[in-house]
Backbone as ProteinMPNN parsed JSONL, in Angstrom:
{"seq_chain_A": "MSIIAWLVLGLVSGFIGSKIVSRRGAGILGDIVIGVIGAFIGGAIFSFFGAGGVTGLNLWSLLVSVAGSVVLLAAYYAFTGKRR", "coords_chain_A": {"N_chain_A": [[19.278, 185.483, -39.833], [22.273, 185.331, -41.614], [23.266, 186.202, -44.995], [25.24, 184.504, -45.919], [24.854, 182.246, -44.315], [22.32, 181.476, -45.244], [22.997, 180.77, -47.863], [24.769, 178.623, -47.438], [23.1, 176.818, -46.046], [21.17, 176.513, -48.055], [22.705, 175.341, -50.115], [23.502, 172.858, -48.99], [21.011, 171.666, -48.259], [19.642, 171.745, -50.703], [21.249, 170.077, -52.253], [20.979, 167.626, -50.861], [18.183, 167.281, -51.086], [17.884, 167.129, -53.912], [19.329, 164.814, -54.4], [17.715, 162.955, -53.09], [15.311, 163.043, -54.57], [15.939, 162.955, -57.391], [18.271, 161.514, -57.606], [20.577, 162.76, -58.459], [22.745, 165.578, -58.302], [22.096, 169.102, -58.717], [24.023, 170.819, -59.534], [26.158, 173.438, -58.271], [25.051, 176.107, -58.169], [22.388, 175.554, -58.868], [21.648, 173.799, -56.773], [21.828, 175.561, -54.595], [19.797, 177.426, -55.199], [17.541, 175.73, -55.282], [17.608, 174.822, -52.625], [17.322, 177.212, -51.069], [14.819, 178.217, -51.925], [13.385, 175.96, -51.229], [13.679, 176.093, -48.463], [12.017, 178.248, -47.814], [9.542, 177.202, -48.676], [9.388, 174.85, -47.109], [9.44, 176.044, -44.553], [6.997, 177.419, -44.609], [5.186, 175.28, -44.836], [5.745, 173.771, -42.492], [5.157, 175.711, -40.55], [2.449, 176.055, -41.011], [1.441, 173.697, -39.974], [1.98, 174.067, -37.321], [4.547, 173.764, -36.347], [7.933, 174.939, -35.876], [9.635, 176.988, -38.28], [12.382, 177.668, -40.416], [15.033, 178.393, -38.387], [17.634, 179.13, -38.068], [21.082, 178.32, -38.6], [21.047, 175.26, -38.201], [20.33, 171.818, -37.223], [17.532, 171.351, -37.24], [16.58, 173.351, -38.981], [17.836, 172.517, -41.302], [16.49, 170.097, -41.741], [13.869, 171.05, -42.184], [14.322, 172.597, -44.472], [15.274, 170.673, -46.307], [12.991, 169.075, -46.518], [11.241, 170.924, -47.708], [12.633, 171.3, -50.111], [12.42, 168.777, -51.289], [9.646, 168.677, -51.679], [9.386, 170.823, -53.485], [10.955, 169.9, -55.706], [9.608, 167.498, -56.309], [7.107, 168.492, -57.076], [7.914, 170.013, -59.293], [8.906, 168.003, -61.057], [6.55, 166.571, -61.365], [4.878, 168.37, -62.693], [6.311, 168.964, -65.044], [6.806, 166.5, -66.116], [9.158, 165.221, -66.565], [12.237, 163.663, -65.63], [15.429, 163.855, -64.319]], "CA_chain_A": [[20.287, 184.649, -40.431], [23.024, 186.088, -42.611], [23.181, 185.716, -46.368], [26.17, 183.371, -46.033], [24.188, 181.098, -43.704], [21.27, 181.047, -46.172], [23.632, 180.104, -48.999], [25.286, 177.332, -46.984], [21.93, 175.976, -45.8], [20.58, 176.213, -49.353], [23.563, 174.407, -50.839], [23.438, 171.528, -48.385], [19.659, 171.101, -48.344], [19.33, 171.532, -52.112], [21.983, 168.89, -52.68], [20.324, 166.452, -50.263], [16.86, 167.145, -51.7], [17.989, 166.659, -55.293], [19.764, 163.416, -54.327], [16.566, 162.139, -52.694], [14.284, 163.002, -55.607], [16.375, 162.562, -58.732], [19.521, 160.771, -57.496], [21.669, 163.559, -59.009], [22.783, 166.963, -57.864], [21.714, 170.054, -59.766], [25.102, 171.78, -59.663], [26.258, 174.294, -57.084], [24.06, 177.18, -58.223], [21.059, 174.938, -58.837], [21.38, 173.307, -55.423], [21.592, 176.715, -53.72], [18.468, 177.966, -55.518], [16.56, 174.742, -54.822], [17.618, 174.802, -51.165], [16.777, 178.446, -50.491], [13.368, 178.201, -52.181], [12.87, 174.871, -50.404], [13.602, 176.554, -47.077], [10.793, 179.037, -47.697], [8.396, 176.289, -48.801], [9.366, 174.019, -45.903], [9.046, 176.885, -43.427], [5.551, 177.677, -44.707], [4.469, 174.03, -44.552], [5.89, 173.438, -41.076], [4.429, 176.716, -39.775], [1.024, 175.764, -41.177], [1.107, 172.597, -39.077], [2.254, 174.451, -35.949], [5.954, 173.575, -35.969], [8.773, 176.068, -36.245], [10.245, 176.948, -39.602], [13.833, 177.821, -40.418], [15.37, 179.239, -37.242], [19.059, 179.456, -38.088], [21.904, 177.29, -39.225], [21.043, 174.138, -37.278], [19.802, 170.577, -37.778], [16.097, 171.493, -37.496], [16.423, 174.151, -40.195], [18.24, 171.658, -42.414], [15.38, 169.175, -41.969], [12.776, 171.828, -42.786], [14.732, 173.0, -45.808], [15.304, 169.474, -47.157], [11.596, 168.71, -46.779], [10.738, 171.875, -48.701], [13.305, 171.028, -51.384], [11.811, 167.571, -51.844], [8.317, 169.075, -52.168], [9.607, 171.642, -54.675], [11.414, 169.074, -56.819], [8.543, 166.562, -56.672], [6.112, 169.262, -57.828], [8.519, 170.36, -60.582], [8.915, 166.833, -61.93], [5.163, 166.183, -61.644], [4.314, 169.278, -63.708], [7.034, 168.896, -66.312], [6.752, 165.138, -66.62], [10.487, 164.672, -66.836], [13.088, 163.387, -64.492], [16.81, 163.781, -64.795]], "C_chain_A": [[20.984, 185.451, -41.521], [22.884, 185.449, -43.994], [24.1, 184.519, -46.584], [25.529, 182.113, -45.447], [23.076, 180.576, -44.6], [21.869, 180.295, -47.355], [24.164, 178.725, -48.619], [24.137, 176.362, -46.742], [21.279, 175.577, -47.118], [21.387, 175.204, -50.139], [23.427, 172.997, -50.295], [22.051, 170.913, -48.556], [19.227, 170.88, -49.789], [20.011, 170.298, -52.658], [21.313, 167.624, -52.148], [18.961, 166.215, -50.908], [16.926, 166.63, -53.128], [18.509, 165.232, -55.357], [18.606, 162.497, -53.966], [15.606, 161.97, -53.858], [14.806, 162.45, -56.922], [17.695, 161.805, -58.762], [20.723, 161.485, -58.095], [21.622, 164.94, -58.378], [22.413, 167.871, -59.025], [22.826, 171.055, -60.038], [25.072, 172.732, -58.476], [25.186, 175.372, -57.083], [22.641, 176.625, -58.154], [20.686, 174.434, -57.466], [21.107, 174.449, -54.45], [20.182, 177.268, -53.949], [17.382, 177.022, -55.011], [16.465, 174.758, -53.297], [17.011, 176.035, -50.534], [15.263, 178.522, -50.718], [12.709, 177.102, -51.354], [12.757, 175.254, -48.941], [12.352, 177.395, -46.855], [9.558, 178.149, -47.753], [8.268, 175.427, -47.544], [8.952, 174.799, -44.673], [7.559, 177.168, -43.426], [4.745, 176.425, -44.352], [4.539, 173.691, -43.067], [5.158, 174.437, -40.196], [2.929, 176.498, -39.859], [0.576, 174.676, -40.213], [1.511, 172.866, -37.625], [3.68, 174.24, -35.482], [6.745, 174.804, -36.404], [9.36, 175.886, -37.639], [11.754, 176.995, -39.487], [14.212, 178.831, -39.342], [16.826, 179.665, -37.211], [19.809, 178.355, -38.803], [22.049, 176.144, -38.228], [20.375, 172.931, -37.935], [18.31, 170.679, -38.096], [15.851, 172.272, -38.784], [16.82, 173.358, -41.425], [17.129, 170.677, -42.756], [14.215, 169.876, -42.661], [13.099, 172.175, -44.235], [14.792, 171.813, -46.77], [13.885, 169.034, -47.493], [10.979, 169.639, -47.827], [11.357, 171.654, -50.069], [12.715, 169.802, -52.061], [10.43, 167.887, -52.404], [8.451, 169.88, -53.458], [10.0, 170.794, -55.878], [10.347, 168.074, -57.26], [7.462, 167.277, -57.48], [6.647, 169.627, -59.209], [8.481, 169.178, -61.544], [7.5, 166.354, -62.26], [4.556, 167.065, -62.733], [5.012, 169.184, -65.043], [7.029, 167.51, -66.92], [8.108, 164.557, -66.961], [11.256, 164.503, -65.547], [14.505, 163.237, -64.995], [17.376, 162.413, -64.664]], "O_chain_A": [[20.33, 186.176, -42.271], [22.441, 184.309, -44.13], [23.77, 183.617, -47.353], [25.65, 181.031, -46.023], [22.896, 179.363, -44.713], [21.311, 179.292, -47.8], [24.028, 177.77, -49.384], [24.191, 175.213, -47.182], [20.876, 174.425, -47.284], [20.822, 174.306, -50.764], [23.257, 172.047, -51.059], [21.935, 169.755, -48.957], [18.514, 169.918, -50.074], [19.421, 169.553, -53.441], [21.103, 166.667, -52.893], [18.62, 165.08, -51.241], [16.119, 165.788, -53.521], [18.163, 164.5, -56.284], [18.518, 161.381, -54.478], [15.133, 160.862, -54.11], [14.182, 161.567, -57.51], [18.192, 161.485, -59.842], [21.788, 160.881, -58.229], [20.558, 165.405, -57.969], [22.419, 167.447, -60.181], [22.589, 172.055, -60.716], [24.072, 172.817, -57.763], [24.48, 175.534, -56.088], [21.791, 177.175, -57.454], [19.55, 174.607, -57.026], [20.25, 174.325, -53.576], [19.46, 177.543, -52.992], [16.417, 177.459, -54.384], [15.368, 174.711, -52.741], [16.262, 175.927, -49.564], [14.514, 178.855, -49.799], [11.606, 177.284, -50.839], [11.847, 174.8, -48.247], [11.696, 177.27, -45.821], [8.629, 178.325, -46.965], [7.181, 175.29, -46.983], [8.202, 174.293, -43.837], [6.922, 177.16, -42.373], [3.739, 176.509, -43.648], [3.524, 173.364, -42.451], [4.585, 174.044, -39.18], [2.212, 176.729, -38.886], [-0.539, 174.723, -39.694], [1.394, 171.976, -36.783], [3.991, 174.513, -34.323], [6.271, 175.607, -37.207], [9.553, 174.764, -38.106], [12.333, 176.424, -38.563], [13.772, 179.98, -39.374], [17.203, 180.496, -36.385], [19.219, 177.555, -39.528], [23.039, 176.061, -37.503], [19.91, 173.016, -39.071], [17.863, 170.151, -39.114], [15.002, 171.888, -39.589], [16.208, 173.508, -42.482], [16.85, 170.446, -43.933], [13.645, 169.348, -43.615], [12.246, 172.058, -45.114], [14.399, 171.94, -47.929], [13.606, 168.659, -48.632], [10.275, 169.183, -48.729], [10.679, 171.805, -51.085], [12.532, 169.793, -53.278], [10.079, 167.417, -53.487], [7.713, 169.647, -54.416], [9.434, 170.956, -56.959], [10.195, 167.825, -58.456], [6.957, 166.73, -58.46], [5.911, 169.557, -60.193], [8.078, 169.32, -62.698], [7.279, 165.789, -63.33], [3.815, 166.584, -63.591], [4.366, 169.311, -66.083], [7.229, 167.363, -68.126], [8.189, 163.5, -67.587], [10.957, 165.119, -64.524], [14.747, 162.56, -65.995], [18.531, 162.185, -65.022]]}, "name": "protein", "num_of_chains": 1, "seq": "MSIIAWLVLGLVSGFIGSKIVSRRGAGILGDIVIGVIGAFIGGAIFSFFGAGGVTGLNLWSLLVSVAGSVVLLAAYYAFTGKRR"}
């Protein structure tokens, strides 16, 4: 996957994940960072359970990345004790 595809996937999945968890976006850069890290986390979780991880710029990869973003944000808010 190209760097542009990772950025687009990260932006969309980070935005969706931050809307699910905190009802607010984190800004363009924040959403990209959350989404890209979430894609790695989601890929690791899904691979652990035998499903495919991020495979490209498609709906399955978006689902995996959003799931990872939600896990990342939920863990962040659980450890910091704050919510935006």
